[in-house]
N, C-alpha and C positions, 0 to 999 in steps of 0.2 A: 527831672530833666536829664537827658543823656550826658555822659561824662567820659573822660579819658583817664586811665591810670597811667601815669608817666613814670617809666623806670629807666633811669640813666645810670651807667656805671659810676660808682663812687658817690652816689647821692641816694637819699631815701626816696622811696616811691611817693608820688604826689597825685592827688585827685584834682582834676580841672573840669569844670562844667562847660558844656558846649551851648552857648547861647544861640538865639535865632540869628540867621544871616550867615556870615562866613567866619571861619576860624583859621587863621594863617599860621604856618609853621616854617621857621627858617632861622638863619644865622643873624640876619639884619635886625637891629633894634627896631621896635615898632610892630613886630609880629606878635600874635597872641601867645605863641609858645616860642621862646628864643632859646636855641641850642647853639652854643658857640664853638663846637668842635669842628675840625677841618673837613670831615666827610659830609657836612651839612651845607647846602647852598644858601645864598642870601635869602632867596624866596624859594623854598623847597617844595612845599605842597600846601593844599588848602582843603578844608572840610566845609561843606555848605549844606544848609537845610533846604530841602525842596518844599514846594507847596503841599505835596502829599504827606509831609511829615518825615520823609526818609532823609538820611544823611548820605551825601556823596563825598568821596575823596578823589582828588585828581592831582597828578604830579605837575609841577610848574616848570617842566623842562630842566629838572635838577641834574647835576652832573652824575651823581651816583645812584639816582633813582629812589623811588618809594616802593616798599614791598608790603603786601597784605597777605598774611598766611603763607609767606615764602614766595609769592608770585609778584613779579614786577607790575606796577600799575601803568598800563599803556593807555587806558581810556578811563573816563569817570566810572567809579565803581561804587555800588551801593554797600554801605557798611551794615553789618548785622552784629547782634550781641555777641561779645566774646572774641571778635576778630582781632588778630594780632597785626599791628602796624609797625614797620621797621623804618626809621628815619636815621640814617647814619648808624651810630651805635646805640641809639635810644630806642627803647621798646615802648609802644603805646598800645594799650588795650581798650577797645571801644566797648562801652556798655550803653544800651539804648533805653534803659529804664532808670529813673532817678532812685537813689538809694542812699542810705547813710554811709558815710565814708568809713572804711576800716580804721580802727583805732591806731593802726601802725602807719597810716598815710596822713601826711600833713596837708591841709588845704591851703592854697596860696591865694594871691590877689588877682587871679585870672591871667597872670603872666609868669613864665618861668625863666629864670636866668641861671644858666649853668655853665661851668667851665668844662673843658675837655678832660677825659680821664687820664690818670697818671700812667696807666698801662693800657694798651688797646684791649677792649673787651666788648661784650655785646654779641648779638646774634646776627648773622647775615642771612641771605636767602636760605630757605630750608631745603637745600640740596641733599642733606644727609638722609632725609626720609622721603625724598622725591620718588614717586612712581615713574618708571620709564617704560616705554613701549618695547615689545619684543623686537629683536633685530630683524627677523624675517618680515614682520609687518612693516617696519620702516623701509626696508629695501623695496617692498612691493609698492608702497606709496611713492617713494622716490622715482621709481620707474614710471609709474602712472603720471606723476607730476611732469616729467620730461615730455611725455606724449601730449598732455593737455596744453602745455605752454607753447608747443610747436616752435622750438627755439630757432629753427632755420629761418623763420619769417619775422623774427623780432629784431627791431632796430634799437638796441640798447643804448647806442650813442646818443640818441635823441630823447631818452627818457631819464628822469631824475631817479635817484635812489629810492625816494618815497613812492614813485609810480611803479618801479619794478617790484618793490616789496609788497605794495598793495595788490598788484596783479597776482603775485605769487601766493600771498596769503589767501586771497579769494579762491584760487584754484585748490589750495590745500584744504580749505573749508569744505568745498564740494566733495573732494575725495574722502575726507575724514567722515563726512556724513554717511557715505556708502560703506565705510569700514568700521563704523562706530560700534557695531555689535561685537567686533573682535578685540576691542580695547580691554586691557586687564582691569579688574575691579579697582576702584580708587583713582583711576586715571581719567580725568575729564576730557571731553573733546577739545576744549580750549587749550588745556595743557599739552595735548597731543599736537595740535596745530602749531603752538609755539615751538615745540621740540623740533618738528619737521622744518619750520621756517628758519630756526636758528642754524640747522644743519645745512639748509639749502643756500642761505644768504649770509650767515654770520659765522661764528666759530663753534657751532654745535654745542656739545655738552660743556665746553669751556665757558660759555656765556655766564651761567650761574656762578661758576667759581670765580670768574673775573669780577663779578659784581659783589662778591662777599668780602667785606672789609677785614675780616679776621684772617684771611688767607694771605700768606707772604709769597708762597711759591707753588707752582703747579708742575707736576711731573707726569708725563705720559710715557709708559713703557709698552708700546703696542696698543692696538685698538681697544682692548678690553681691560686694561690696567691703568687707572688714573689715580695718582696720589697727590696729596696736598700737604703743605706745611702750615700749621697754625700754632702761633706762639712758640715756635722752635721745635714742635713735635710733628712727626710725619704720620699720616694716616691714609688708608685706602678708601676711596669713595665707591659708591655703587653706580657711578656713571660710566658710560662707555660709548665708543664710536660704533658705526655700523660695521666697518672692517678696516683693514690697514690702508686700503685705497682712499677711504674717507679721511684718515689722518693725514695722508700726504696731500690731499686736496686742501685741507685746512691750512697746512704749512705753506703751501703755495699761495693761498689767499692772504696769508700774513706777509710773506716776503715780496710779493709782486709789486705792491704800491711803492716800495722803496728801491725798486730796480735790482732786486736780488733774485736768485733762482736756486732750485734744488732739484737734482736729477742724478742719474747714475754716474755721470761724469763729474758732478760737483755735489757729492752727497752730504756735505756739511754746510751750515749757514748760520750766521749771526744776524739778528734782525731786531726790530722793535715794534711795539704796538703804537696806536695813535696816542695813548696816554703816557708813552715813554717807557713802558714795561719792557724789560730785556728778554729776548727770545733766542734760544739756541735749539737747532734741530739737526738730526742726523738720521739718515735712512740707509737701506741696503745699497751696496754690499757691506758697508762698514758696520751697520747695526744688524746683528743676526737674529735679534728677538723682535724685529719689527720696527717701524718708525718710532723714534724717540724725540719727544718735544719737552723742553724745559722753559718755563716762563717765570722770570723773577719780577714780581709785581712791585709797582711804586705807588705811593700815595697820590691821590688825585691832586691834592695841594702839597707841595714839597714840605717836608718837616723843617721847622725852624729850631733855633737854639733851645728855646723854652721846652719844645717837645722832647728833644733828645735828653735834656736835663731831667724832665719829668719821667722819662722811661728808665732813668738810672744808668744811662750810658756814661755820663761824666757829671761833674759838679759845676756850679756857677763859677767857682774859683778857677777851674781848669778852662772853662769857656772864656773867662776873662783873659787868661794867659794866651790862649790860641788867637783870640781877637787881636791882642797886642802884637803877637808874632806875625800875623797876616798883614796888619796895617803897616808895620815897620819892615815889611818886605823880607821876611825870613823864608828861605826855601824849605818846604815841608814835604816829607815823604810819609805817607800813611801805609802801614803794613798790616796784614792780617790774613786769616785763612778764608776759604770759600764760604760765602754767606755770613761773614762777620760784620758786614755793614760798612765796608770801606767807601763805597760809592756814595752812600747816604751821608757819611761823615764828611767826605770831600765836598759834597754839595752844600752842606751846612757851613763849613768853615770858609768856603769860597764866597759866601754871602758877606763876609767881613771885608772883602776887597772894596775900596772906595768906588763910588759910582762914577767918579771922574776919570777912571782909568780904563784903558782899552784891553779887553780880555779875549784871548783866543783859546777855545777849548778844542781838543783833538781826541777822538775816540774811535774805536772799532765800530761800535753801534751806539749812537747818541743816546745818553741817559741823563746827563747833567741838565739841570733846569735852574739856571742862575737868575736871581731877581734883578740884576743890573741890566741897563738898556744897551750899553756899549759892549756887546758880546758878539763875537763871530764864532759859530759852531761848525767845526769841520768833522767829517766822517770818512773813514777809509772806504775804498771801493774794491770789491773782489774782481777777479778776472772774468771776462766774458766767456761765452761758450767755446771760443777758440783758445782759451787760456791766455788771452791778451788783455791789456788795458788795466791791470791791477794797479791801484795806488795805495801803498801801505802807509802806516802811521809815520814811518821814517821820512817819507817824501813830504807828507803834510807838515811834519815838524820842521823840516828844512825850509819849506815854503813859508811857514808862519813867521820866520825870522825876518822876512821881507815885507811883512804886513804891519809893521810898526806896533808890535804888541807891548803893553806895559806888563802884562802877566800872561804866562802860558800855563794852561791847565791840561795835563794829559790824563785821560781817564784811567789808564792802566798801562804800565810798562811790562811788556811780555817778551820782548826780544831786543834786537839791536838798537831800537829807538832809545834805549836807556843811555847809550853813549851820546846821542844827539841831545837828549834832555840835559845831561850833565854839562855838556859844552854850552848849551843855551844859558844854564844857570851861572856858568862861569864867565859869560861874556856879556854881562849887563842886563840880563833878564831876571833880576832878583825878585823874590816873592812868588816864584812859580811853585806849582803843586802837582803831585802825582801819587799814584798808589801802586803797590805790587803785592803779590802773594808771598807771605813768609810767616813763620811761627813765632818769631820774637824780634825785637829790635836788632839784636846781634845777627840773627839769621838773615834779616833784610839786607844787611851790608854784604854778606856772603852771596846772596842771590843777586844783588845788584852787580857785583863783580862778574858773576856768571853771565848775566844778560849783556853786559858791555862786551865781553869776549865773543858773544854771538854776533856782534856787528861785523865780524870778518876782518877786523884790523888787529894785527899782532901788536899787543901792548904788554909790557911786563906787569905782573900782578901788583907790584909796588906802585907803578904809575897809575893804575886804575884806582887803587885805594887813595892815592893822593888826590885824584880828581874828585872822588866821592867826599873826602874830608873837606875839600875846598868848596864843593858845590852845595851839599846838603847841610842845613843848619839844625833842623828839628826832625826827629823820627817819632811818629805817633803810632802806637801799636794797639789795635782793637781786636777783640776776640768774641766769639759766641760761646757763652757759658753752657754748662750741662743742663741748666733749666730753660735754655732757649733765649735768655736775655743777652744783649750785647753790651760789653763794657770796654772802656779804654783801660788797658792794663798798665801801660807805660807811656810816658812822654819823656824822651831823652834828648839831650843836646849833644851834637857832635862837636868835640872840642879840639880835635887834631889827629895826628897819627904818630905812633911810637913804634919804631921798627917797621913791622909789616902789619900792625894792628891799628885799626881806626878806633880812637878812644872816645868814649861816650860818658856823659854825666847825667844821671837820673834826676829828673825834675819833679815828676809825679808818678804815683803808682797806685794800684788797687791791691789792698791786702784782704785776702779771703780767709775767713775763719769758720768754715763749716757750712751747714745747711739748716734751714728752719724745718718745722714739722711738716710743711708741704713740699719739701724738696727744693725750695728756692735758695739760691746762693746768698750767704751772709758775708758781709765784709764792709770795708769803708775805703774811700779815696783819701789820699793825703799827699801834700807836697813834701819834698825832702828837705826843704830849706835852702837848697842851692839857688844861686842867682845866675841866670844865663848871661853870657858874655855881652850879648847885644843890649841887655837891660843896663848893664854897667856903662856901656857907651852912650845910651840915651841919657843917663844921669849926668855924664860928663858934658853933654850938650844942653843941660838944664831943661830937659824934657821931663815933665812930671810923670812918675810911674808909681802906682799903688803897690808898695812892697808887701802888703797883706796877701797879694796873689801867691806869694811863695812861702807863706807861713804854714807849718805843719798843722794838721787837724787836731782837735782835742783828743780824739782817740789815739792818735800817734803820740801826742805828748804824754798821755797816761801810760802808753806802752813803754816809752823810753824811760819813764820814772820807775817802772817796776824792775 
């Protein structure tokens, strides 16, 4: 009887027989194969046996797609022996002949129940070995496609996206048949049609990269240089655009739906994709190497506390403290370098805000995805083609104070809005959250002073620091380590000001002690034993607090004894 070899990160391979009828795969209990990680949809895909004895696989409109041998399943596909099926981070290998299971593979009861991996792993679409068509051939097909579609007489306003794509794909199929003899060895006509359709209607070579769950960031340095970051490491891909004009067209395709533009008069833009991934683009005359595009991907399902703990970013003890601080309305500043995970952490700890409270989020390009219902998301607006109509974060922040917010969450302080944020925190909007770029908790205070001075209001440095000491309660510093992992290095409480210095009390820290044989950072998280001032106040009000949250780790106790 045909069977699947199921390989999931962090678990032993398992053999599962495919009975007659249908075999369902998804996150929801009741599926024949249950995969509980976030990249898997509730009803992800299904394998069915046909009357002729062949097995078909089809995707059930899953969010992240089903891939066979690296290609996304768009229509029912016949499975053949040895085919590689990718569902989220799980790898399934189809075998069409019955055979004795490998001794290293444990047989189950027909259903698999697995948790998500501790660290993201697995294989995405096989873009690394993907054959791509020559640039000149693609240009020729694109020109022919424009002629065949006769765009002047098409009324796209009256057609659905599915109708437009269907008409385009049919035209590409006819053209591809004529040019099939010119395709390079190993590149099928179907793959060529998909490549051209993605370039004509979607995001071209970026589509496979966006579908790969292993990739965190995509970087385009001109039409022929596309890099990606996987697990904190940057590598160059073999993918490329047709030319620089093609890159600019893709950028415009990204920014147009959210009312933004990019041209010589406005050569920089921040935007977002439908899934919330952050986009930054810059073109000539500012970029002399060609159009540059950077996409910071976000998980299809936002990470939760358990995910971040399993990734080793912080401990349950630290998570418990941050939940306590958020619930009891401490103003929190998250600092860190570029790509350190500030926005992800902000999203996670914002989930601790009670559902009964009204939250206003303010961002340059909307990235936050909070689980609460009572959320108003505001996004800044760039100037129009005449340089008018810009609405910066400062104006949104000022307006938000008239929206009766219980909490204000500013995605990132980059300029004079820092002063408005501090004033909001000091005038009754406790429990607000924000992030900024800095290399340490101490540096974050210095940078915050600089940003306040950028507001254009002349204030003595001492007065600014007094505002900071009064407004900010907790500073959380996160960093990307040399092995690509993200870790909270410090959580510190601001306790006051002495002279011209804002004083801080360490609460938690990460102690590194070298690297393991595979180059991964070794170390441990520990509490310092200090009790924050607000916790002492909670105790005075007879609000129970688990003081074990502030107990040093066993490793720290052993260290202090030596």
